[in-house]
ZADO-1210 file (C-alpha; in nm, 4 decimals, padded with zeros to 6 digits):
<atoms>
<atom x="-11.6548" y="11.0253" z="-13.1061" code="MET" pos="1"/>
<atom x="-11.7090" y="11.2523" z="-13.4037" code="ASP" pos="2"/>
<atom x="-11.7444" y="10.9523" z="-13.6340" code="GLU" pos="3"/>
<atom x="-12.0122" y="10.8018" z="-13.4115" code="LEU" pos="4"/>
<atom x="-12.1959" y="11.1353" z="-13.4053" code="LEU" pos="5"/>
<atom x="-12.2008" y="11.1352" z="-13.7857" code="GLU" pos="6"/>
<atom x="-12.3385" y="10.7798" z="-13.7841" code="ILE" pos="7"/>
<atom x="-12.6140" y="10.8890" z="-13.5485" code="LEU" pos="8"/>
<atom x="-12.7015" y="11.1891" z="-13.7672" code="LYS" pos="9"/>
<atom x="-12.7068" y="10.9719" z="-14.0790" code="ALA" pos="10"/>
<atom x="-12.9495" y="10.7319" z="-13.9098" code="GLN" pos="11"/>
<atom x="-13.1749" y="11.0244" z="-13.8158" code="MET" pos="12"/>
<atom x="-13.1718" y="11.1512" z="-14.1747" code="ALA" pos="13"/>
<atom x="-13.2625" y="10.8035" z="-14.3024" code="MET" pos="14"/>
<atom x="-13.5338" y="10.7536" z="-14.0399" code="ARG" pos="15"/>
<atom x="-13.6780" y="11.0918" z="-13.9350" code="PRO" pos="16"/>
<atom x="-13.9174" y="10.9385" z="-13.6788" code="LEU" pos="17"/>
<atom x="-13.6234" y="10.8160" z="-13.4730" code="MET" pos="18"/>
<atom x="-13.6550" y="10.9131" z="-13.1040" code="ARG" pos="19"/>
<atom x="-13.3836" y="10.9600" z="-12.8378" code="PRO" pos="20"/>
<atom x="-13.4623" y="10.6059" z="-12.7200" code="GLN" pos="21"/>
<atom x="-13.3706" y="10.4711" z="-13.0639" code="ASP" pos="22"/>
<atom x="-13.0508" y="10.6746" z="-13.0668" code="GLY" pos="23"/>
<atom x="-12.9587" y="10.5368" z="-12.7259" code="ALA" pos="24"/>
<atom x="-13.0246" y="10.1829" z="-12.8516" code="LYS" pos="25"/>
<atom x="-12.7787" y="10.2390" z="-13.1382" code="LEU" pos="26"/>
<atom x="-12.5193" y="10.3742" z="-12.8929" code="LEU" pos="27"/>
<atom x="-12.5781" y="10.0763" z="-12.6616" code="TYR" pos="28"/>
<atom x="-12.5211" y="09.8332" z="-12.9477" code="GLN" pos="29"/>
<atom x="-12.2147" y="10.0274" z="-13.0585" code="SER" pos="30"/>
<atom x="-12.0632" y="09.9835" z="-12.7142" code="GLU" pos="31"/>
<atom x="-12.1804" y="09.6354" z="-12.6138" code="PHE" pos="32"/>
<atom x="-12.2705" y="09.4610" z="-12.9409" code="GLY" pos="33"/>
<atom x="-12.5765" y="09.2404" z="-12.9630" code="GLY" pos="34"/>
<atom x="-12.4770" y="08.9349" z="-12.7612" code="GLY" pos="35"/>
<atom x="-12.7111" y="09.0227" z="-12.4744" code="HIS" pos="36"/>
<atom x="-12.9865" y="08.8651" z="-12.6841" code="LEU" pos="37"/>
<atom x="-12.8366" y="08.5142" z="-12.6624" code="ILE" pos="38"/>
<atom x="-12.9215" y="08.3434" z="-12.3372" code="ARG" pos="39"/>
<atom x="-13.0600" y="08.0273" z="-12.4970" code="ASP" pos="40"/>
<atom x="-12.8951" y="07.9451" z="-12.8302" code="GLU" pos="41"/>
<atom x="-13.1772" y="07.7321" z="-12.9681" code="GLU" pos="42"/>
<atom x="-13.4417" y="07.9856" z="-12.8673" code="ALA" pos="43"/>
<atom x="-13.2365" y="08.2639" z="-13.0272" code="ALA" pos="44"/>
<atom x="-13.2081" y="08.0628" z="-13.3484" code="ARG" pos="45"/>
<atom x="-13.5835" y="07.9948" z="-13.3572" code="ALA" pos="46"/>
<atom x="-13.6566" y="08.3629" z="-13.2924" code="TRP" pos="47"/>
<atom x="-13.4333" y="08.4681" z="-13.5804" code="LEU" pos="48"/>
<atom x="-13.5888" y="08.2115" z="-13.8167" code="MET" pos="49"/>
<atom x="-13.9371" y="08.3331" z="-13.7297" code="ARG" pos="50"/>
<atom x="-13.8448" y="08.7000" z="-13.7593" code="GLU" pos="51"/>
<atom x="-13.6797" y="08.6451" z="-14.0980" code="ALA" pos="52"/>
<atom x="-13.9886" y="08.4662" z="-14.2301" code="GLU" pos="53"/>
<atom x="-14.2347" y="08.7267" z="-14.1034" code="GLU" pos="54"/>
<atom x="-14.0329" y="09.0421" z="-14.1652" code="SER" pos="55"/>
<atom x="-14.2072" y="09.2989" z="-14.3830" code="GLN" pos="56"/>
<atom x="-14.1441" y="09.6669" z="-14.4308" code="GLY" pos="57"/>
<atom x="-13.9260" y="09.9133" z="-14.6201" code="PRO" pos="58"/>
<atom x="-13.6119" y="09.7831" z="-14.7891" code="GLU" pos="59"/>
<atom x="-13.2953" y="09.8599" z="-14.5942" code="ASP" pos="60"/>
<atom x="-12.9249" y="09.8433" z="-14.6813" code="PRO" pos="61"/>
<atom x="-12.7758" y="09.5002" z="-14.6155" code="LEU" pos="62"/>
<atom x="-12.5413" y="09.6464" z="-14.3530" code="PHE" pos="63"/>
<atom x="-12.5556" y="09.9666" z="-14.1497" code="GLU" pos="64"/>
<atom x="-12.2555" y="10.0929" z="-13.9558" code="ASP" pos="65"/>
<atom x="-12.3243" y="10.1645" z="-13.5874" code="ILE" pos="66"/>
<atom x="-11.9635" y="10.2225" z="-13.4805" code="GLY" pos="67"/>
<atom x="-11.7560" y="10.0371" z="-13.2230" code="GLY" pos="68"/>
<atom x="-11.6624" y="09.7646" z="-13.4721" code="GLY" pos="69"/>
<atom x="-12.0244" y="09.6523" z="-13.5129" code="SER" pos="70"/>
<atom x="-12.2864" y="09.6744" z="-13.7876" code="VAL" pos="71"/>
<atom x="-12.6550" y="09.5980" z="-13.8151" code="ARG" pos="72"/>
<atom x="-12.7214" y="09.3143" z="-14.0596" code="LEU" pos="73"/>
<atom x="-13.0746" y="09.3718" z="-14.1891" code="ASN" pos="74"/>
<atom x="-13.2803" y="09.0563" z="-14.2406" code="LEU" pos="75"/>
<atom x="-13.4986" y="09.1697" z="-14.5319" code="ARG" pos="76"/>
<atom x="-13.2160" y="09.2390" z="-14.7792" code="PRO" pos="77"/>
<atom x="-13.0246" y="08.9361" z="-14.6464" code="ALA" pos="78"/>
<atom x="-13.2918" y="08.7062" z="-14.7913" code="ALA" pos="79"/>
<atom x="-13.1541" y="08.5611" z="-15.1129" code="GLY" pos="80"/>
<atom x="-12.7997" y="08.6722" z="-15.0267" code="ARG" pos="81"/>
<atom x="-12.7268" y="08.4915" z="-14.7007" code="LEU" pos="82"/>
<atom x="-12.9005" y="08.1913" z="-14.5526" code="SER" pos="83"/>
<atom x="-13.0767" y="08.2488" z="-14.2232" code="THR" pos="84"/>
<atom x="-12.8516" y="07.9841" z="-14.0692" code="ASP" pos="85"/>
<atom x="-12.5426" y="08.1793" z="-14.1771" code="THR" pos="86"/>
<atom x="-12.6869" y="08.5028" z="-14.0383" code="VAL" pos="87"/>
<atom x="-12.7394" y="08.3268" z="-13.7065" code="PHE" pos="88"/>
<atom x="-12.3856" y="08.1874" z="-13.7130" code="ARG" pos="89"/>
<atom x="-12.2514" y="08.5398" z="-13.7693" code="MET" pos="90"/>
<atom x="-12.4624" y="08.6715" z="-13.4827" code="PHE" pos="91"/>
<atom x="-12.3574" y="08.3889" z="-13.2514" code="LEU" pos="92"/>
<atom x="-11.9867" y="08.4280" z="-13.3311" code="ALA" pos="93"/>
<atom x="-12.0071" y="08.8048" z="-13.2796" code="SER" pos="94"/>
<atom x="-12.1781" y="08.7589" z="-12.9428" code="SER" pos="95"/>
<atom x="-11.8722" y="08.5760" z="-12.8092" code="ARG" pos="96"/>
<atom x="-11.6600" y="08.8897" z="-12.8326" code="HIS" pos="97"/>
<atom x="-11.7174" y="09.0519" z="-12.4941" code="THR" pos="98"/>
<atom x="-11.6587" y="09.4244" z="-12.5005" code="ARG" pos="99"/>
<atom x="-11.7850" y="09.7557" z="-12.3691" code="GLY" pos="100"/>
<atom x="-11.8183" y="09.9196" z="-12.0311" code="ASN" pos="101"/>
<atom x="-12.0707" y="10.1445" z="-11.8604" code="ALA" pos="102"/>
<atom x="-11.8391" y="10.4460" z="-11.8439" code="GLY" pos="103"/>
<atom x="-11.7767" y="10.4493" z="-12.2173" code="ALA" pos="104"/>
<atom x="-12.1484" y="10.4047" z="-12.2802" code="PHE" pos="105"/>
<atom x="-12.2339" y="10.7006" z="-12.0566" code="ARG" pos="106"/>
<atom x="-11.9884" y="10.9113" z="-12.2552" code="ALA" pos="107"/>
<atom x="-12.1536" y="10.8050" z="-12.5809" code="LYS" pos="108"/>
<atom x="-12.4968" y="10.9019" z="-12.4496" code="LEU" pos="109"/>
<atom x="-12.3843" y="11.2661" z="-12.4462" code="THR" pos="110"/>
<atom x="-12.3998" y="11.2512" z="-12.8268" code="LEU" pos="111"/>
<atom x="-12.7805" y="11.2529" z="-12.8098" code="LEU" pos="112"/>
<atom x="-12.7682" y="11.6208" z="-12.7117" code="ASP" pos="113"/>
<atom x="-12.5556" y="11.7007" z="-13.0176" code="ARG" pos="114"/>
<atom x="-12.7344" y="11.4850" z="-13.2731" code="ALA" pos="115"/>
<atom x="-13.0396" y="11.7044" z="-13.3271" code="GLY" pos="116"/>
<atom x="-13.3105" y="11.5344" z="-13.1226" code="PHE" pos="117"/>
<atom x="-13.5632" y="11.7518" z="-12.9443" code="ASP" pos="118"/>
<atom x="-13.3721" y="11.8841" z="-12.6430" code="ARG" pos="119"/>
<atom x="-13.6556" y="11.8606" z="-12.3907" code="GLU" pos="120"/>
<atom x="-13.7447" y="11.5059" z="-12.4953" code="GLU" pos="121"/>
<atom x="-13.3783" y="11.4040" z="-12.4858" code="THR" pos="122"/>
<atom x="-13.3254" y="11.5417" z="-12.1349" code="GLU" pos="123"/>
<atom x="-13.6384" y="11.3683" z="-12.0099" code="ARG" pos="124"/>
<atom x="-13.5335" y="11.0384" z="-12.1649" code="PHE" pos="125"/>
<atom x="-13.1773" y="11.0553" z="-12.0257" code="LEU" pos="126"/>
<atom x="-13.3044" y="11.1337" z="-11.6757" code="THR" pos="127"/>
<atom x="-13.5477" y="10.8420" z="-11.6769" code="GLU" pos="128"/>
<atom x="-13.2938" y="10.6084" z="-11.8392" code="TYR" pos="129"/>
<atom x="-13.0243" y="10.6863" z="-11.5811" code="ALA" pos="130"/>
<atom x="-13.2748" y="10.6340" z="-11.2985" code="ALA" pos="131"/>
<atom x="-13.3581" y="10.2909" z="-11.4451" code="ALA" pos="132"/>
<atom x="-12.9906" y="10.1910" z="-11.4417" code="GLY" pos="133"/>
<atom x="-12.9264" y="10.2244" z="-11.8183" code="MET" pos="134"/>
<atom x="-13.0582" y="09.8793" z="-11.9196" code="PRO" pos="135"/>
<atom x="-13.0646" y="09.7405" z="-12.2736" code="MET" pos="136"/>
<atom x="-13.3335" y="09.9049" z="-12.4825" code="LEU" pos="137"/>
<atom x="-13.6097" y="09.8271" z="-12.7276" code="SER" pos="138"/>
<atom x="-13.6921" y="10.0551" z="-13.0185" code="HIS" pos="139"/>
<atom x="-13.9638" y="10.3130" z="-12.9619" code="SER" pos="140"/>
<atom x="-14.3141" y="10.2263" z="-13.0764" code="GLN" pos="141"/>
<atom x="-14.3017" y="10.5082" z="-13.3339" code="ALA" pos="142"/>
<atom x="-13.9812" y="10.3635" z="-13.4798" code="TYR" pos="143"/>
<atom x="-14.1203" y="10.0094" z="-13.4912" code="ARG" pos="144"/>
<atom x="-14.4438" y="10.1224" z="-13.6578" code="ASP" pos="145"/>
<atom x="-14.2663" y="10.3298" z="-13.9240" code="ALA" pos="146"/>
<atom x="-13.9625" y="10.1146" z="-14.0039" code="TYR" pos="147"/>
<atom x="-14.0345" y="09.7578" z="-13.8831" code="ALA" pos="148"/>
<atom x="-13.6712" y="09.7001" z="-13.7827" code="PRO" pos="149"/>
<atom x="-13.5488" y="09.3448" z="-13.8316" code="ALA" pos="150"/>
<atom x="-13.1740" y="09.3004" z="-13.7937" code="TYR" pos="151"/>
<atom x="-12.8944" y="09.1411" z="-13.5927" code="ARG" pos="152"/>
<atom x="-12.5829" y="09.3172" z="-13.4654" code="VAL" pos="153"/>
<atom x="-12.2667" y="09.1488" z="-13.5951" code="VAL" pos="154"/>
<atom x="-11.8969" y="09.2263" z="-13.6183" code="ASP" pos="155"/>
<atom x="-11.8090" y="09.4729" z="-13.8939" code="ALA" pos="156"/>
<atom x="-11.5752" y="09.2237" z="-14.0630" code="GLY" pos="157"/>
<atom x="-11.8770" y="09.0394" z="-14.2012" code="TYR" pos="158"/>
<atom x="-11.9698" y="09.3464" z="-14.4045" code="ARG" pos="159"/>
<atom x="-11.6345" y="09.3333" z="-14.5833" code="ASP" pos="160"/>
<atom x="-11.6545" y="08.9628" z="-14.6662" code="PHE" pos="161"/>
<atom x="-12.0246" y="08.8794" z="-14.6877" code="TRP" pos="162"/>
<atom x="-11.9917" y="08.7683" z="-15.0516" code="GLN" pos="163"/>
<atom x="-11.7666" y="08.4832" z="-14.9364" code="VAL" pos="164"/>
<atom x="-12.0286" y="08.3624" z="-14.6902" code="PHE" pos="165"/>
<atom x="-12.2918" y="08.3889" z="-14.9624" code="SER" pos="166"/>
<atom x="-12.0756" y="08.1762" z="-15.1930" code="ALA" pos="167"/>
<atom x="-12.0295" y="07.9136" z="-14.9225" code="ILE" pos="168"/>
<atom x="-12.4070" y="07.9044" z="-14.8762" code="ASP" pos="169"/>
<atom x="-12.4381" y="07.8199" z="-15.2455" code="ARG" pos="170"/>
<atom x="-12.1960" y="07.5305" z="-15.1954" code="LEU" pos="171"/>
<atom x="-12.4070" y="07.3819" z="-14.9169" code="SER" pos="172"/>
<atom x="-12.5221" y="07.0936" z="-15.1400" code="ARG" pos="173"/>
<atom x="-12.1673" y="07.0102" z="-15.2473" code="PHE" pos="174"/>
<atom x="-12.0775" y="06.6518" z="-15.1596" code="GLN" pos="175"/>
<atom x="-11.7728" y="06.6128" z="-14.9398" code="GLY" pos="176"/>
<atom x="-11.5791" y="06.8796" z="-14.7523" code="PRO" pos="177"/>
<atom x="-11.5720" y="07.2315" z="-14.8954" code="VAL" pos="178"/>
<atom x="-11.2111" y="07.3491" z="-14.9264" code="VAL" pos="179"/>
<atom x="-11.1551" y="07.7241" z="-14.9563" code="VAL" pos="180"/>
<atom x="-10.8240" y="07.8797" z="-15.0595" code="GLY" pos="181"/>
<atom x="-10.7555" y="08.2448" z="-14.9728" code="ILE" pos="182"/>
<atom x="-10.4591" y="08.4065" z="-15.1488" code="ASP" pos="183"/>
<atom x="-10.3744" y="08.7689" z="-15.2187" code="GLY" pos="184"/>
<atom x="-10.1628" y="09.0681" z="-15.1327" code="MET" pos="185"/>
<atom x="-10.0011" y="09.0906" z="-14.7914" code="CYS" pos="186"/>
<atom x="-10.2120" y="09.2967" z="-14.5494" code="ALA" pos="187"/>
<atom x="-10.5233" y="09.2466" z="-14.7645" code="SER" pos="188"/>
<atom x="-10.7128" y="09.0510" z="-14.4971" code="GLY" pos="189"/>
<atom x="-10.6347" y="08.6849" z="-14.5699" code="LYS" pos="190"/>
<atom x="-10.5853" y="08.5909" z="-14.2053" code="SER" pos="191"/>
<atom x="-10.8837" y="08.7992" z="-14.0961" code="THR" pos="192"/>
<atom x="-11.1133" y="08.6250" z="-14.3439" code="LEU" pos="193"/>
<atom x="-10.9754" y="08.2832" z="-14.2558" code="GLY" pos="194"/>
<atom x="-11.0365" y="08.3421" z="-13.8861" code="GLU" pos="195"/>
<atom x="-11.3902" y="08.4696" z="-13.9527" code="LEU" pos="196"/>
<atom x="-11.4732" y="08.1548" z="-14.1482" code="LEU" pos="197"/>
<atom x="-11.3188" y="07.9300" z="-13.8850" code="ALA" pos="198"/>
<atom x="-11.5083" y="08.0943" z="-13.5990" code="GLU" pos="199"/>
<atom x="-11.8387" y="08.1222" z="-13.7823" code="THR" pos="200"/>
<atom x="-11.8525" y="07.7699" z="-13.9252" code="TYR" pos="201"/>
<atom x="-11.6190" y="07.5793" z="-13.6945" code="GLY" pos="202"/>
<atom x="-11.3943" y="07.5283" z="-13.9965" code="ALA" pos="203"/>
<atom x="-11.0449" y="07.3815" z="-13.9863" code="GLN" pos="204"/>
<atom x="-10.7972" y="07.6604" z="-14.0654" code="LEU" pos="205"/>
<atom x="-10.4525" y="07.6101" z="-14.2182" code="TYR" pos="206"/>
<atom x="-10.1851" y="07.8782" z="-14.2726" code="HIS" pos="207"/>
<atom x="-09.9668" y="07.8814" z="-14.5830" code="ALA" pos="208"/>
<atom x="-09.7037" y="08.0671" z="-14.3783" code="ASP" pos="209"/>
<atom x="-09.6392" y="07.7343" z="-14.2030" code="ASP" pos="210"/>
<atom x="-09.5138" y="07.6010" z="-14.5377" code="TYR" pos="211"/>
<atom x="-09.2197" y="07.8300" z="-14.6017" code="PHE" pos="212"/>
<atom x="-08.9571" y="07.6551" z="-14.8126" code="LEU" pos="213"/>
<atom x="-08.6996" y="07.4773" z="-14.5902" code="PRO" pos="214"/>
<atom x="-08.3253" y="07.5355" z="-14.6446" code="PRO" pos="215"/>
<atom x="-08.2613" y="07.2002" z="-14.8133" code="GLU" pos="216"/>
<atom x="-08.5059" y="07.2893" z="-15.0931" code="LYS" pos="217"/>
<atom x="-08.3792" y="07.6433" z="-15.1563" code="ARG" pos="218"/>
<atom x="-08.1913" y="07.5852" z="-15.4771" code="SER" pos="219"/>
<atom x="-08.1254" y="07.8751" z="-15.7149" code="ALA" pos="220"/>
<atom x="-08.3528" y="07.7088" z="-15.9685" code="GLU" pos="221"/>
<atom x="-08.6406" y="07.6722" z="-15.7217" code="ARG" pos="222"/>
<atom x="-08.6146" y="08.0287" z="-15.5912" code="LEU" pos="223"/>
<atom x="-08.6105" y="08.1655" z="-15.9443" code="SER" pos="224"/>
<atom x="-08.9639" y="08.0352" z="-16.0024" code="LEU" pos="225"/>
<atom x="-09.2714" y="08.2534" z="-15.9215" code="PRO" pos="226"/>
<atom x="-09.4006" y="08.1341" z="-15.5866" code="GLY" pos="227"/>
<atom x="-09.0983" y="07.9105" z="-15.5464" code="GLY" pos="228"/>
<atom x="-09.0344" y="08.0053" z="-15.1841" code="ASN" pos="229"/>
<atom x="-09.3375" y="07.8096" z="-15.0569" code="MET" pos="230"/>
<atom x="-09.3251" y="07.4350" z="-14.9930" code="ASP" pos="231"/>
<atom x="-09.6382" y="07.3646" z="-15.1947" code="ARG" pos="232"/>
<atom x="-09.5489" y="06.9952" z="-15.2234" code="GLU" pos="233"/>
<atom x="-09.5716" y="06.9483" z="-14.8458" code="ARG" pos="234"/>
<atom x="-09.8932" y="07.1539" z="-14.8268" code="LEU" pos="235"/>
<atom x="-10.0445" y="06.9304" z="-15.0927" code="ARG" pos="236"/>
<atom x="-09.9309" y="06.6121" z="-14.9175" code="GLU" pos="237"/>
<atom x="-10.0333" y="06.7147" z="-14.5667" code="GLU" pos="238"/>
<atom x="-10.3604" y="06.8983" z="-14.6346" code="ILE" pos="239"/>
<atom x="-10.5074" y="06.8845" z="-14.9832" code="LEU" pos="240"/>
<atom x="-10.4536" y="06.5205" z="-15.0776" code="LEU" pos="241"/>
<atom x="-10.5913" y="06.3860" z="-14.7465" code="PRO" pos="242"/>
<atom x="-10.8998" y="06.6073" z="-14.7826" code="LEU" pos="243"/>
<atom x="-10.9493" y="06.4818" z="-15.1372" code="GLU" pos="244"/>
<atom x="-10.9538" y="06.1276" z="-14.9962" code="ARG" pos="245"/>
<atom x="-11.1857" y="06.2257" z="-14.7108" code="GLY" pos="246"/>
<atom x="-10.9114" y="06.1804" z="-14.4519" code="ALA" pos="247"/>
<atom x="-10.8117" y="06.4101" z="-14.1653" code="ALA" pos="248"/>
<atom x="-10.4974" y="06.6176" z="-14.2315" code="PRO" pos="249"/>
<atom x="-10.1968" y="06.6064" z="-14.0011" code="VAL" pos="250"/>
<atom x="-09.9892" y="06.9224" z="-14.0349" code="THR" pos="251"/>
<atom x="-09.6498" y="07.0445" z="-13.9188" code="ARG" pos="252"/>
<atom x="-09.5475" y="07.4062" z="-13.8794" code="ARG" pos="253"/>
<atom x="-09.2144" y="07.5161" z="-14.0266" code="PHE" pos="254"/>
<atom x="-09.0208" y="07.7333" z="-13.7795" code="ASP" pos="255"/>
<atom x="-08.8266" y="07.9960" z="-13.9744" code="CYS" pos="256"/>
<atom x="-08.6015" y="08.0674" z="-13.6738" code="LYS" pos="257"/>
<atom x="-08.4821" y="07.7104" z="-13.6276" code="THR" pos="258"/>
<atom x="-08.5318" y="07.5867" z="-13.9844" code="GLY" pos="259"/>
<atom x="-08.7097" y="07.2806" z="-13.8432" code="GLN" pos="260"/>
<atom x="-09.0570" y="07.1295" z="-13.8650" code="LEU" pos="261"/>
<atom x="-09.2682" y="07.1290" z="-13.5509" code="GLY" pos="262"/>
<atom x="-09.4596" y="06.8423" z="-13.3954" code="GLU" pos="263"/>
<atom x="-09.7461" y="06.6876" z="-13.5962" code="PRO" pos="264"/>
<atom x="-10.0830" y="06.8556" z="-13.5370" code="VAL" pos="265"/>
<atom x="-10.3855" y="06.6324" z="-13.6072" code="PRO" pos="266"/>
<atom x="-10.7016" y="06.7891" z="-13.7505" code="HIS" pos="267"/>
<atom x="-11.0537" y="06.6602" z="-13.7985" code="ILE" pos="268"/>
<atom x="-11.2732" y="06.6301" z="-14.1056" code="VAL" pos="269"/>
<atom x="-11.5357" y="06.9037" z="-14.0938" code="THR" pos="270"/>
<atom x="-11.7757" y="07.0502" z="-14.3479" code="ARG" pos="271"/>
<atom x="-11.5416" y="07.3405" z="-14.4258" code="LEU" pos="272"/>
<atom x="-11.1634" y="07.3617" z="-14.4506" code="HIS" pos="273"/>
<atom x="-10.9794" y="07.6891" z="-14.5161" code="VAL" pos="274"/>
<atom x="-10.6235" y="07.7383" z="-14.6408" code="VAL" pos="275"/>
<atom x="-10.5125" y="08.1002" z="-14.6154" code="GLU" pos="276"/>
<atom x="-10.1898" y="08.2689" z="-14.7129" code="GLY" pos="277"/>
<atom x="-09.9687" y="08.3821" z="-14.9948" code="SER" pos="278"/>
<atom x="-09.9006" y="08.1299" z="-15.2739" code="TYR" pos="279"/>
<atom x="-10.1775" y="07.8880" z="-15.1677" code="CYS" pos="280"/>
<atom x="-10.3538" y="07.9287" z="-15.5072" code="LEU" pos="281"/>
<atom x="-10.0472" y="07.8238" z="-15.7041" code="HIS" pos="282"/>
<atom x="-10.1617" y="07.6425" z="-16.0203" code="PRO" pos="283"/>
<atom x="-10.0237" y="07.3135" z="-15.8857" code="GLU" pos="284"/>
<atom x="-10.2672" y="07.3425" z="-15.5928" code="LEU" pos="285"/>
<atom x="-10.5610" y="07.5314" z="-15.7410" code="ALA" pos="286"/>
<atom x="-10.7662" y="07.2328" z="-15.8583" code="ASP" pos="287"/>
<atom x="-10.7954" y="07.0983" z="-15.5039" code="PHE" pos="288"/>
<atom x="-11.0079" y="07.3933" z="-15.3894" code="TYR" pos="289"/>
<atom x="-11.3852" y="07.4116" z="-15.4061" code="THR" pos="290"/>
<atom x="-11.3655" y="07.7926" z="-15.3897" code="LEU" pos="291"/>
<atom x="-11.0635" y="08.0071" z="-15.4783" code="LYS" pos="292"/>
<atom x="-11.0576" y="08.3609" z="-15.3319" code="ILE" pos="293"/>
<atom x="-10.8016" y="08.6328" z="-15.4049" code="ALA" pos="294"/>
<atom x="-10.7823" y="08.9521" z="-15.1995" code="LEU" pos="295"/>
<atom x="-10.6220" y="09.2767" z="-15.3066" code="ARG" pos="296"/>
<atom x="-10.5889" y="09.6294" z="-15.1773" code="THR" pos="297"/>
<atom x="-10.4295" y="09.9522" z="-15.2917" code="THR" pos="298"/>
<atom x="-10.0536" y="10.0009" z="-15.2397" code="PRO" pos="299"/>
<atom x="-10.1325" y="10.2979" z="-15.0145" code="GLU" pos="300"/>
<atom x="-10.3657" y="10.0953" z="-14.7935" code="CYS" pos="301"/>
<atom x="-10.1220" y="09.8045" z="-14.7919" code="GLN" pos="302"/>
<atom x="-09.8391" y="10.0285" z="-14.6742" code="ARG" pos="303"/>
<atom x="-10.0579" y="10.1855" z="-14.4035" code="ARG" pos="304"/>
<atom x="-10.1639" y="09.8470" z="-14.2681" code="ARG" pos="305"/>
<atom x="-09.8100" y="09.7090" z="-14.2733" code="LEU" pos="306"/>
<atom x="-09.6850" y="10.0145" z="-14.0886" code="THR" pos="307"/>
<atom x="-09.9512" y="09.9696" z="-13.8209" code="ALA" pos="308"/>
<atom x="-09.8715" y="09.5980" z="-13.7966" code="ARG" pos="309"/>
<atom x="-09.4926" y="09.6257" z="-13.7620" code="ASP" pos="310"/>
<atom x="-09.3135" y="09.9461" z="-13.8653" code="PRO" pos="311"/>
<atom x="-08.9737" y="09.7787" z="-13.8180" code="GLN" pos="312"/>
<atom x="-09.0545" y="09.5193" z="-14.0843" code="ALA" pos="313"/>
<atom x="-09.1912" y="09.7645" z="-14.3434" code="LEU" pos="314"/>
<atom x="-08.8652" y="09.8026" z="-14.5369" code="ALA" pos="315"/>
<atom x="-08.8302" y="09.4248" z="-14.5677" code="ASP" pos="316"/>
<atom x="-09.1851" y="09.3954" z="-14.6998" code="TYR" pos="317"/>
<atom x="-09.1378" y="09.6752" z="-14.9522" code="LEU" pos="318"/>
<atom x="-08.7973" y="09.5624" z="-15.0711" code="GLY" pos="319"/>
<atom x="-08.8372" y="09.1851" z="-15.0633" code="ARG" pos="320"/>
<atom x="-09.1731" y="09.0218" z="-14.9982" code="TRP" pos="321"/>
<atom x="-09.4089" y="09.2473" z="-15.1940" code="ILE" pos="322"/>
<atom x="-09.2003" y="09.2309" z="-15.5162" code="PRO" pos="323"/>
<atom x="-09.1907" y="08.8500" z="-15.4860" code="LEU" pos="324"/>
<atom x="-09.5685" y="08.8341" z="-15.4387" code="GLU" pos="325"/>
<atom x="-09.6361" y="09.0715" z="-15.7287" code="ASN" pos="326"/>
<atom x="-09.4188" y="08.8611" z="-15.9570" code="ARG" pos="327"/>
<atom x="-09.6138" y="08.5504" z="-15.8540" code="TYR" pos="328"/>
<atom x="-09.9525" y="08.7198" z="-15.9065" code="PHE" pos="329"/>
<atom x="-09.8608" y="08.8433" z="-16.2520" code="GLU" pos="330"/>
<atom x="-09.6733" y="08.5391" z="-16.3838" code="ALA" pos="331"/>
<atom x="-09.9323" y="08.2842" z="-16.2693" code="LEU" pos="332"/>
<atom x="-10.2413" y="08.5032" z="-16.3242" code="ARG" pos="333"/>
<atom x="-10.3712" y="08.4455" z="-15.9707" code="ILE" pos="334"/>
<atom x="-10.6337" y="08.7212" z="-15.9794" code="PHE" pos="335"/>
<atom x="-10.7541" y="08.6200" z="-16.3266" code="GLU" pos="336"/>
<atom x="-10.8038" y="08.2539" z="-16.2321" code="THR" pos="337"/>
<atom x="-10.9608" y="08.2991" z="-15.8857" code="ALA" pos="338"/>
<atom x="-11.3328" y="08.2285" z="-15.8474" code="ASP" pos="339"/>
<atom x="-11.3775" y="08.5468" z="-15.6465" code="MET" pos="340"/>
<atom x="-11.1682" y="08.8627" z="-15.6199" code="VAL" pos="341"/>
<atom x="-11.2381" y="09.1081" z="-15.3370" code="LEU" pos="342"/>
<atom x="-11.0951" y="09.4550" z="-15.2948" code="ASP" pos="343"/>
<atom x="-11.0313" y="09.5293" z="-14.9303" code="THR" pos="344"/>
</atoms>
């Protein structure tokens, strides 16, 4: 909990009029998130729209870490960067992730004694709060008067990828479905971003890993080409060409263990379609995308994430898959030709 204590101290340094009640609210949100605010979706949307329009006060950072995998997304700096509808979608998607328990929250409350609040005031607050059953909290009047807080608690992943959501907002007037391609280094967050977009917007999500090159196409000539180990022709036929025509894709997953294609999976035409995975921005596919995103990370971070994911597979990644990807990135200039490059 040392990291959470440092977050609490940083908040106190930024906002000196913060009271123990405000610290407890941060700890509550760190443990439980912000989904307790959504009982009526339409009312919650209207409340957010009104708050965003009326919000005035000091400028805040766009995101503030509160620990527990959550951040505060401040509404004032979000204006002009993220649409209010997108902010609400982020908030709504985050609220679906049930987490937290009373025991862990009680343990976090002990940090108030160590954070630097007035000891007598802290003890009085904790006694009264426990007697009340530790309900969700509002900010103190002193905090509201000084800082006019206006934010929503969302999953921390949105902080890492908010520029993508901002770019999609700018494409809102685009006619026809928006098709996003997410390529990049393994363990750079391609699947994470794809899942965030799918959950937030109700997008159709497709995985390039389902298009591994089948045995009958693995000629020496094909495998010698950068990116040659992906069946880009089938991806184009099953996903990108139907979307270009306004039709619903029907996909099949390639099973690497059996070497066979799975049963057809029908999709629907939605406003947003996302293709994620290595080699999906190959030049033969790139022109089909409305937005091309490439993710990269440092070799050290990549190795750490791969080790956490599957230590038994690390040697295979280092000796086989990463060199193949790097050759593809360099030969076909994937990072130079992407619309957006994010370091994760």
